[in-house]
C-alpha positions in Angstrom: 32.4 250.2 169.4 31.1 247.1 167.3 28.9 247.6 164.3 26.9 244.9 162.5 24.6 244.2 159.7 22.4 241.2 160.4 23.3 239.6 163.8 25.0 240.7 167.0 25.1 239.7 170.6 26.1 241.5 173.8 26.3 239.2 177.0 23.1 237.1 177.1 21.1 239.2 174.8 21.1 238.3 170.7 19.9 240.8 168.0 18.6 239.8 164.5 17.5 242.5 161.9 14.0 241.7 160.6 11.8 243.1 158.0 9.0 244.1 160.1 7.5 244.4 163.6 4.9 241.8 164.6 1.3 242.8 164.5 0.7 242.0 168.5 2.9 244.2 170.3 2.9 246.6 173.2 5.4 249.6 173.4 7.8 249.6 176.2 8.2 252.9 178.3 11.6 254.3 178.6 13.0 254.9 182.0 14.6 258.3 182.8 15.7 258.5 179.1 16.9 255.1 178.7 15.2 252.1 177.2 16.3 249.1 179.3 16.7 246.3 176.6 17.4 243.8 179.0 17.4 243.9 182.7 20.4 242.6 184.8 20.0 240.7 188.0 22.9 242.8 189.3 21.6 246.3 187.8 24.1 246.0 185.1 21.6 246.8 182.3 21.8 246.8 178.8 20.3 249.9 177.5 20.0 252.4 174.4 20.0 256.2 175.9 17.3 258.1 173.8 18.1 261.6 172.3 15.9 264.6 173.0 14.4 264.9 169.5 10.7 264.8 168.9 10.6 261.4 167.4 12.6 258.9 169.7 15.7 257.4 168.4 14.6 253.8 169.6 11.2 252.4 170.3 11.0 249.0 172.1 8.2 246.6 172.0 7.3 243.4 173.9 4.9 240.5 172.8 3.7 237.3 174.5 7.1 235.8 175.0 9.0 237.2 177.9 12.2 236.3 176.3 11.8 238.2 173.1 11.3 242.0 172.1 11.7 244.2 169.2 13.6 247.5 168.7 12.4 249.9 165.9 15.7 252.0 165.4 15.2 255.6 163.7 18.5 257.0 163.9 22.0 255.3 164.7 22.2 254.5 168.2 24.4 252.3 170.5 23.6 249.6 173.1 25.6 250.1 176.2 26.3 247.9 179.2 26.1 249.8 182.5 29.1 248.4 184.3 32.3 250.2 184.9 34.5 247.2 184.9 34.3 243.6 182.8 31.9 245.6 180.5 30.6 244.3 177.1 31.7 246.7 174.2 29.0 249.1 173.1 27.1 247.8 169.7 26.0 250.6 167.2 22.6 249.9 165.6 21.7 251.5 162.2 18.1 252.3 161.6 16.0 249.2 161.1 13.7 246.8 162.8 15.5 244.2 165.3 14.3 241.0 167.2 15.9 241.0 170.7 16.1 237.4 172.2 17.4 236.7 175.7 19.4 233.5 175.7 18.4 230.6 177.5 20.3 228.0 179.6 19.2 224.5 180.6 19.1 223.5 184.6 17.8 220.3 186.1 14.5 222.4 186.6 14.3 223.2 182.6 15.0 226.2 180.6 15.6 229.5 182.0 16.9 232.9 180.7 20.7 232.9 180.8 22.1 235.4 183.5 24.7 237.6 182.4 
């Protein structure tokens, strides 16, 4: 399992530790006990499994930019890639605030989010 201090990546998603959450934000609801940090076109999502404590181990927020989100990590939690083969190694997050950015790629039609 990977650990990091300020920056990390897993597939087509990057993480950067920041000092605070943005003022304008909307909380993202978990799905079946998991926060889907990034959806995969093939169903092999990048997720954080929530524990069953009263205070969630992680909260996720979205904003105006569909390629950016934020994680508020309250207890050490790993980011896992839901694929049995050719998977990305899990990444352990320490408590803190993290900006999540989907990578973009350039095509003839313009920029689009990178597909993992």
